[in-house]
N, C-alpha and C positions, 0 to 999 in steps of 0.2 A: 504493500501500499505505498503510496507516495503522501507527502504533505507539503505544505506551501510554505516558503520562507519568503523573505524580503532581501534582497541583495544590497539595496540601497534605497534611500528616500525617494520618492517620486517628485518631480518637479510639480508644481501647482498647476492644477488643470484648469484653462481658460475657459471662458464662455463660448469660445468658438469650436471647442473639442466636439461638441456633439453635432453640429451642424456639418463639420467636416467628414467624421466619421460616417454620419447618414449618407452625405454627397458620394463617399467611397460606396457604400452599399447600393446606391441608385446607379451608380457606374457600372458596377459589376452585373447588376440585374439586367441593365440594358442589353448585354450580349446574348442573354435568352432569348429575346424577341426582336432582336436587330434586323434579321432576315426575313421576319413574317411578310412584310410587303412585296418580297420578291421571290417568295417561296414558289410559286407557279411557273415562274421564269428559270429557275435555276438550271435545269436539265439544257436548254439552250444557251445559258450564260455561260456554263461550264463544258457545253459540248459534250455530254454524257447521257446515260440513260435515267428516267426519273427514279428508279431505285438507287442508282449510285448516288445521285444528287440529295438524297435524304441522308446520308453521312454527314453531309456538311452540317446538319442540325443535331444529329445523334451524337457525333464526336464531343460537341460541347457539353450536351447532357451527360455523357459517361465520365468525362474528364472532372467536370464539375461534382458529380457524385462521389468520385475518388477522393478529390482534393479535401472537401470539405472537412471531414473527420480527421484526416490527415493533419492539415495545417492547422486545425484547432488544439490537437495534441502538442504538435511542435511549437505553437505559440505559448501553450501552458509551460513548456520546458524551456524556451530559449527566448522569449519574449514575444508579445503579441504584436506589438507595433512593427517588430522587425519582419514577423511573417507576414504583415499586413501589407508592408511595402514590397516585399517579395513577390505576394500574389498579383500585386496591381502592375509590377515591373514586367512578370511572365505575360500578364494580360496585354501590356502595350506591345511588347514582342509580338505576340500572336497576331494582332490587329494589324500591324505593320507587313508582316508576311502576307496576311490575306488580302491587303490593300495592293500589294505588288503583283498578283497572280491571277490567272484565270484558269489554271490547271488544276484539276480535281484534287490529287493527292497532296500538292501543297497547301491548297486551300483547307483540306481537312486537318492538315498538320496545324496550320493558323488557328482554326477554330478549336481544335483541342487544347491550345495553349491559352485561348480566351476563356475556355470554360475552367481552367484552373483557377480563376480569380474568385470563383464562389466562395471559396474558404473566408474570404475578407469579412462576410457577414456575421458570421459567429466569433471572428477575432475582435470584431468591433464592439459587439455585445460584452466580450470579455473584458475589454480596455475599458467599457463604461463601468462595468461592476467595479475593476480595481480602483477606479480614480473619482467617481462621483459620490457625492454625500447621497445618503438614503433619500431626503427630498426629492432629489432631482433624478434619481436613478429609473424610476417608473415609467415615465415620460419618454427618457433617453431611449431606454431598451425597446419601448414600443415604437419609437420611431425607426429605430435600425431595423427592427424586425419588419415592419411594414415597407422598408425600402426596396424588398424583393418585388412587391406589387408595384410600388410607385414607380420604380425604374421601368417594369415591364409595361405598365399603363402609358407613361410618358413617350415611352421609345416608339409606339406605334404610329401616332400622327406624325411625329418628327421625321422617322425613318422614312414613312410613305412620302412625305413632302420631299425629301431628298432623293428617294428613287423615281420620283415623278419628275424630276426637273434636272437632275445631274446624273453622271455616270455612278452605278451602283457601289463602286469601289470607293466613292466618297464615303459611304457609310463606314467603312473601317478606317479612314483617315480621321473621321470624327471621333470613332471610338477610341483611338490611340491618343488623340489630344485630349479627350477628357481623362483617360487615366494617366496621363503625364501630368494635368493639373492637380488630380487625386493625389498623386505622389508628392508634388511638391507642398501642398497644403499640409498633408500630414507630417512631411518632415518639419514644417515651419510650427504646426500649432499643436500638434498630438505629442505628449511625452510619453516615453517608454513606461510600463509598469514594472513596478519592483517585485510584483508576485511571481514566484517562480514554483513550479513542481519539482520535486526531487526525483531522480530516477532517469533512465535512459531511453531514447526513443526505442519502440519496439518494432524494429524493420520487419521481421518476420511476421508479425502481426498485420502490419501495413500491406505487405504484399498480399496476404491471404484476403483481407478485408477488400482489397482492390480486385482481386480475381473474382470473389464472390459477388461482388456488385456489378461488374461488367458480365458476368455469365447471367446475373438475373435480369438486369437492366436491357441487355442486348435483345433478347427474344421478346421482351415487352415493347420495345420501340421498333421492332422489325416483324414482329408475329402476323402483321397484317400483309406484309408483301410476301413470306415465307409460309404462311398458313398456319394457324393455331395449332393444328394436329400433326404438323409435319414432324419429320424425325430430328431436324434440326432444332426446332423451337423446344420440343419435349426434352431432347437431349441436353439442350443449354440449360434448361430448367432443373433437370435432375443432377446436373453436374454443379449447378450454383447451390443446390441443397446441400450436397455433400462437402462442397469447399466451406461453405458458411458453418456448417456443424462442426468441422475439424478446426477450423478458426475459433469457434466459441471454446471448444476444449481447450485449445492453446493458450487463450486468453485466460481462463480461468486458474491456469498454473503458473501464471506470471506474476511476479511481485509488482511490477510496473508495466501493466498492459496498456495497449493503445486505446482501448475501450474498458472501462471498469464493467462488466457485466454483472456484477453484484449491485453496483449502484443503479445500472440500467433497469433491473428488475424490481427496482423499489416501485410501488404503486403510484407514487406520485410523478416520478419519471416514466414508467411504461404506460400508463394510461396517457400522458400528455404527447408522447411519442405517438400512440396510435390515432389521437383526435387529430394530431398534425398531418397525418397521412389524409386523412378525411377532409381536412381543410385545404389541404393542396389539391385534392381531386376537385373539390367545388370551385375552387379559384381559377382552375385552368378551364372549365368547362364554357364559363362565360366568356373566357380570352378566344375559344375556338368558336362561339356558335354566334355572338352578334355582329363581328366584322364579316362574315361570310353572308348573314342575313342583310346587312345594310346594303352590301354591295352587289347582292344578286338583281337582275333587271327586274322591272315592274311588270315586263311581259310574262313572267312565271306566274303570276297572280299573287303572289306573297312576298317576293323580293320588295325591297326599299328603294333601289335605284341610285344609291349614293356613290361617289366617286371614293377613291382609296384615303384619300386626305380626309374628306368629311367624315367618313367612317372611323378613322382613327381619333379625330377629335370628339366623336360623340361617345366612343368608347375609354378615352382620356380621363373623364372623371371618375372611373373606378379607381385609378391610382391616385388621385389628388385627393378623394375622399378619405382613402386610406391614410393618406399623410395627415391632413386634418383632424382624423380620430385620435390620433396620439395623445394630445392634451387631454382630450375628453375620457379617453382609457384611464389616464394617470388619476383623475379625480375620481373615477368610479372604481378602480382598484384599490385605491387608499382607504376607501370607505366600505366596500365590500369583499374585496381580495380579487386576485387574478381567475380563481376558480369561476366566479360569478360572472364576471364579465367575458370569459370564454363562453359560457353556457349562453350569456345574452347575445354575443356575437352569432353563436352558431343559430339561435333563434331569428335572428334578423336575416340571416343568410337564407333560412328555410323560408322566410316570409317572401324574400326577394325572387327566389326561384318559382316558389308558388304564384305570386303574382304575374311573374314573367311569362307563365304559360297562357295566359290572356292579354298579355302587353306587346305583341309582336307585329302590330299593323300599322305603326308610324315610327318615324325617326325619334320622335320625342320620347315615345315610349322605352325606348332603347336607352336613351339618358337616364331616364327614370330607374330602370332596372339597374344600370351601371352604378348609379348614387347610392342606391338601397344596398345592393352587392357588396359595394366598395366600404360602406360604414359597418357590415357584418363582418366581412373579412378583415377590416382592419381592427377590430376589435378583438378577434379571434387571434389574428398573427401577433398583436401587440401582449395578448396574455401569455403566449407560449414561453419566451425567454424568462418571464419573471416566474412562472411555475417551475422552470428547470433551474434557475439559479436557487430559488428558495429550497431545492431538493438536493443539491450536490454540494460537496467542497470546493472551495475556491481553486484547490489544485486541478479541479476537473472542469472547471468552467468553459473552456475552449473547446475542448473534446466533447463535453456533452451537450454544448449548443452547436456544435458540428454536426453531431449525430442528429440533433433535432432538425437542423436545417435539412439534412439528408433525406429525412423522413418526409418533409415537405417535397423535396424533390421526387421521392417515389411516387408521392400522391400525384403530382401533376404529370409523371411518366405514365401511370397507370391510367389516368384521365385522358391524356393524348391518345393512347392505344386504343381505349374501349370506346370513347366518343368517336374517333376516327373510324373504327370499325361499324359504328352505328350509322353514322352519316353515309358511309359508303356502301352497306347493305340497304339502305332505304332510299339511294339515290335514284332519280329517273335519268335513262340514258336518252340524250336528245341531240341527234345528230353525230353520236360518238362521243358526247361529253357527258360526263356524269353530273347531274345539278341535283344540290342537295335538297331535301324536300322539307316541308313544313312539320310532317310528322317525325321526320328525324330529330329537327330543332326541340321539339316538345319532348321526345324520348329522352334526349339528352339532358334537358333540364329536370326531368323526373330523377333520372340517375343521380344528378347532382343533389336533389332533394334527399334521395334514400343515402346517400354517402353523409350528408350533413346529419341524417337521424341517427345514423351509427357514431358518429363524431360527438352527438350529444350524449350518446348512451356512454360512452367512453369517458365524457367529462363528468357524466353524474357519478363515476366510479372514484374518481380523485379524492383523495383523503382530505379531511378538513386541515388546516394549519396547525401546526403544533404549537403548544402554549410556549411563553417565553421562558428561558431558563431559569433556575433559581440561583441566587448569587448569595454568597455570605460575606459579611462585613464585620470588622471587630471594633468599629466606634460609630458616632453618630456621624462623624465627617464622613468616613467611608460611606455611609449609607446615602448621603447626598450625591457623592461622586457616583455610585452604583445606579441610583436613579435617572441621573444625567445619561450615564450610559446607556439605559435601557431605551431612553429617550430618542438619543440620535445614534445610537450603536457607534461610538468611537470607542477605539480600544481594540482588544483582540477578540475575536469569536472564531468558532469554528466547532468542530465535534472531537470527542476522545474515543478512539478506536481501537480494538483489540489487534492483535498479529493477524487474524483471519479476517480484519475489516469489519467486524460487527460492532456497532456503537456500545459503548462501556458506560453505563449509567452510575451514578453515586462516585464517579471518579473525583479525587479531590485535585483541583488545579490550582497552583501557587504562582503568583506573580512576583519575582524578584529583580529589583533595579541593578544599576552598573556597580553600585557599593555594596552589594549583598544584603540589602534589606526587603523585607517584604514590602511589596507596593500594592497587592491585592490577593483575592483569594475567590474561589467559586467551587460549586460541586455541580457536574454534569447532569443534564436532565434525562428523562427516561431514553430520549432517541440519542443520548451522547453530546447533545449541544451545551456550550458554556459561553460565556459572556465576560470580559473582563476590561473594566475602565483602566485607563493609564493617566498618571498625573500630568505627564509631559511627555513630549517625543523624546527618542533616544532607543539605547539597546537595552534589552530585557531578556532574562530566561523565564521559560515557563516550565515548572517542575510539576509532573503529574504523576498520580499514584492510584491504584485500584485493589481490591481484594482480587486475588487469582491472576494477576497481571505484574509483570516486573516494571520498576519506575523509569521515567522518561525525564530528560531534560532538553528543552528546544530552545535555541537562541534566536531572536530575531529583533529586526528594528522597526520601531514605529515611527512613520513619517509625521505624525501630528496632525492629520487632516482628517482622512476618512477612516473606516474601519479596516483593519488586517486580518484576512480569513488566515487562519493557522490550525490545521488538523494536527492532533496529538495521536501518533501511532503505538501504543504500548506494546512492548515485547512481552513474550509469554514466560512463564515461570510463576509459581506460587508465591505471593507475598502478604504477609498479615497486615490487616488494618493499622 
């Protein structure tokens, strides 16, 4: 089991940190929808078959899925800001490669590098947790989490405008410019987090997870082309299951795994991740259906006959509403908790899709659907990182949020495959061209509603928040300091864990200052949680002991601003109280 240390005090985070990190999230999310306006023209632009052209989109999806949990773990170990800049730099290189070619294989290589940047979103969430005070953290993480949808929504009209009036390679030059600007702003504004997880990078685990994800996502994205019952599709699904099971066995045996599966199996984390898949499914359905409905000719009898740019503008409020929902989420979550806001978000999504079944006959109705769904998806997306952060130690923030972002990506991948199959099977063939039908659009909305219902069920299973840890104090002065610590959570906080990773209740935790004097004491709660206030910034030693475990002394430096997360992992061995 790893635990968190502070190598050095962090620079004070400026007010620009949140918008800069959110901008980075929007930039990397743009990569996912950058080519949507020219999808139908890709075979001609790249001089290849349609089945080969789809690899330009599939490669970005696969690399993003692989990079997200890996970059999260690397950020925990070696610095989240450092890995964020690396992710953006790889994206810029990939965008420039794509901008300079019309060859299929080179384009796929560039798009693969662009997908690598998806790890920036969990890294940004981790940086926010490490640097921001508690009262600002909720809305900041909400904005960062929603940046996935904001970037995707805003990219559609802008990319359509560029594709309609300029050479399509200009899309990649623009993406490279945005990436370079994001790197510059990050270097100037965002300080490095002092939080580090102890341990080494699990290379074998990274390779195993990468192989398992590729084997799983590849048949999902290509199943419609290969056939869902073909030997290739079923064989890859079977190979994925074998690889992921073997990977899980390996991770459970390692002291410093890429993904702590014991933590992932906690109900708060497990049900959040399952709900995330369903939110991802619901988000992508509207992104696939509305643009097609808006651009179909009116001669079909149900198409709305809008241009590519107008269709993008009508769908853009989906992302804008998600962005403006972040401060609303912060207030609701502060009062009722992220579980309630997740449930509320899912209910709003269900209302949006239910109403959308009868609101497909005019462009303004598409705008209404986009706004309602944007509000619901924004609330749901905003709740997810708060639920994850509240359930895992700081040493696993990057990896845990990376895994959660991966779950959303799996949801969008499943959604793309299923909705693509539904629209294809319900399409009318007119002059050799497959035209989606209104029946297919409505079935797609019903599928999204069903996914939301499953997500709502998962959200209802989320456990209630744990009560605050008990603290012990030796004087009335200490009592006042403890009350302040409970209010603003400044000081050290975390969990006391056994050698097997199980939380240790009623462990005694003592805070010792640099002169060897006791500066505070606490007793861990039933879930192993403890909180200790600090009288001032500086170096401290935290000593912990519990019946049935060996003693532990862990040194750490407190920067004096926000709380420092420090998990204490007790060695085995019987010790009397």
